[in-house]
N, C-alpha and C positions, 0 to 999 in steps of 0.2 A: 504494500499500501504505499503510495507516496504523498506527498504532502498535500498535493491538489487534492486526492481523494479523502484524506484525513479531516480536511476544512470542510468539504462537501458532508461528511458524515455528520460532523459537528453542528454545521448549520440544519440539518436535517432533524439532529436530535433537539436542537434550539425550536424548530417549529413544532415538533412533537411536544415539547415542555408547553409552548404558547397554546397549543391546542386544548391540552390538559387543563390549562391553567384557565381557559373559558369555560369549562365543563363545571357543572354543579360542584360546591365544595362541602361533600357532606362527610361526617366523621366516620372514620374506621368501624365497619360492623354496623352501620344503620341501614345497610342493603341497598344504596343507590349512590351513583356517581364517582366522581374520581377525587381524590383529595390533591391538594397540592404538592407538587415534587418535594422529597427532602434527600439530602445527602446520608448515606449509610457506610458503613464498612462491609466489606465481603471476604469471605474466607473459601477456597475450594475445596467441596466436599464430595465431588464425583465427577465422573466424565471422563474423557480424551481430548488429547490435543488435536486430533486430526491429521490428515496426510491428503495426498493424492488421491486415495480410495477412501477415505473414512471422513465423514464430517466432524467436525468440532462439536462435542456435547458437554462441555464443562456446567457443572451446577454450582451452586454457592450457598452458605449459610450466610444470612444477612443479619446484622445486628446494627443497634444504636451506635451514634458515634462515640459514646463513653465505652463501647465494646462489651457491655455488661448483660444489656439486654437483648435476647435473640427475637428477631422478628420473622424467620423463617427459615426452611433448610430445604436442600435440593431446588434450588430457585434457577431457572435459566433465564439470562437476560432477554428484553424484548430486542433489543438492538440486532438487525440483520447481521450475519456473521457470512462470509465469504465461503462458497463452497468448495469443498475439497482442499482446504489450505490448513497448515497447521498453525495453533496460536499459543502466545504465552498465557498463562492464565493469570488472573489479577492476583498481585502479590508475589508472583514468580520471580526467583533472582535469575535474571538473563545470564548467559554466557558469552563469551567475546570480550571485544575491547571495552564496551564500557562496564559490563560486570554489575548494573544497577538494579534495583527493583522496580517492578512494574507497580503502579498504583493499586493500592487495596480500597479505593473509595468507590463507591456506585450512587447512582440515582434511583432512587424508588418513589413509588406513591401506593395508595391504596386504590383499588376499584372495586366497587359493590363489596367492600368489606374484606378483600383478598390482597395480600400483597402483591405488587407488580415490579418487579426490578427492571427498569428501563434499560439501564445502561450499567456495565461494569468498566470502568475506566481503563484498568490496567490490562484489560483483556485485547490484546493486540496481536495482529498477523507476525508469525515469524518469518522474516525475509532475508535471504541471501545478499550481499554487496551486489550492485550492479556492475558489470563488467566495463 
């Protein structure tokens, strides 16, 4: 994924957030609408990275920012993934020149009382350097 594609994906996510913000803001569990999106911490709890013949299927445990209150487990991000591409999971230490750790933050909301993980920010495609 190049910078242009990443910026397009971020803009699509912003549009999704704007759409959600314009829906009714009901409290979680009241049976209707979407709540305003909020930032969460995510930890991988299942799935695989994916490859040329397998789709990425990571799932996450979602917690409040204070990292103590669990909101959901085995939650799949709603953001689209590239087909048959390997991904770093959110919070994974990457190998290679940088060796940094991907973000553990996500964006979530409630829809009709159920947790929806909109995006896991650290879940990014693994890429080889361009020739």
